[in-house]
C-alpha positions in Angstrom: -0.6 129.4 215.3 1.1 129.9 211.9 0.2 131.0 208.4 -2.4 133.5 209.6 -1.8 135.9 206.6 -2.5 134.8 203.0 -1.1 136.8 200.1 -2.0 136.3 196.4 0.1 137.9 193.7 0.2 138.0 189.9 1.9 140.5 187.6 1.7 140.4 183.8 2.7 142.7 181.0 1.9 142.4 177.2 3.0 145.5 175.2 4.6 145.2 171.8 7.6 142.8 172.2 7.5 143.1 176.0 5.7 140.0 177.2 6.3 138.7 180.7 4.5 137.4 183.7 5.2 136.5 187.3 2.7 134.4 189.2 4.0 133.1 192.5 0.4 132.3 193.4 -0.8 132.4 197.0 1.6 132.1 199.9 1.0 132.3 203.6 3.1 133.9 206.3 3.1 133.9 210.1 1.8 136.8 212.1 3.6 137.2 215.4 1.5 140.1 216.7 -2.3 140.2 217.4 -3.1 143.7 216.3 -3.7 145.8 213.2 -4.6 149.3 212.4 -5.9 151.3 209.4 -8.8 153.0 207.7 -8.9 155.9 205.4 -6.6 158.9 206.0 -6.7 162.2 204.1 -3.2 162.8 202.9 -2.2 166.4 201.9 0.7 167.9 199.9 2.9 168.1 203.0 4.2 164.7 204.2 2.4 163.3 207.2 2.8 160.2 209.4 0.2 157.4 209.0 -1.7 156.7 212.2 -0.3 153.4 213.5 -2.5 153.0 216.6 -1.3 150.2 218.9 0.3 148.2 216.1 3.8 148.2 217.5 6.1 146.4 215.0 4.7 146.8 211.6 4.4 143.8 209.3 2.4 143.3 206.1 0.5 146.3 204.9 -2.2 147.1 202.3 -2.5 150.5 200.7 -5.0 151.8 198.1 -5.1 155.3 196.6 -8.9 156.0 196.3 -8.4 159.3 194.4 -9.5 159.5 190.7 -6.7 161.9 189.6 -3.7 162.3 191.9 -1.0 160.0 193.0 0.3 159.5 196.5 3.8 158.5 197.7 4.7 156.4 200.7 8.0 156.8 202.4 10.1 157.6 205.4 11.3 160.9 206.9 15.0 161.3 207.8 16.2 164.6 209.2 13.0 166.4 208.1 13.4 165.1 204.5 10.8 162.8 202.9 12.2 159.8 201.0 9.5 157.9 199.0 9.8 154.2 198.6 6.5 153.6 196.8 4.1 155.5 194.5 0.4 154.7 194.0 -1.2 156.4 191.0 -4.9 157.1 191.1 -6.9 154.0 191.9 -3.8 151.8 192.4 -3.2 149.4 195.4 -0.3 147.5 196.8 0.6 145.0 199.4 4.1 144.6 201.0 5.9 144.1 204.3 6.8 147.4 205.9 10.4 147.9 207.0 9.5 150.8 209.2 7.1 151.5 212.1 6.7 155.1 211.0 5.5 155.2 207.4 4.6 158.6 205.9 2.6 159.6 202.9 2.6 162.6 200.6 0.0 163.6 197.9 1.4 165.2 194.7 -1.0 168.0 193.7 -4.1 167.8 195.9 -5.2 165.8 199.0 -6.1 162.2 198.4 -7.8 159.6 200.6 -5.4 156.8 201.3 -7.0 153.5 202.4 -4.6 151.3 204.4 -4.4 148.5 206.9 -1.2 147.5 208.7 -0.8 144.2 210.5 1.5 143.8 213.5 4.5 141.6 212.7 
């Protein structure tokens, strides 16, 4: 099969003289794997690995910070150092293809509940 994943994107800004939009619309991508994993994980102020279950090679992923106040960062850990590649402020969500099978998360001030779902590539 092909085109099992459907992604819809639109980004627009209109502030003062800054007016811009990107609207690639909806596109589909192939999903080579047949598994996915996710749920809601409590993320503390010390970086922690996201539970990947039996996903294997990570592909497209959805993340949503369900906290009303604090942000959460997503990243990788190299030699015991956390390197963030994305930040979700309170209530924000994002979709992208993961480039790692071991994503980590870190809350800034207090624990947050991170909703996520990772599809196998």
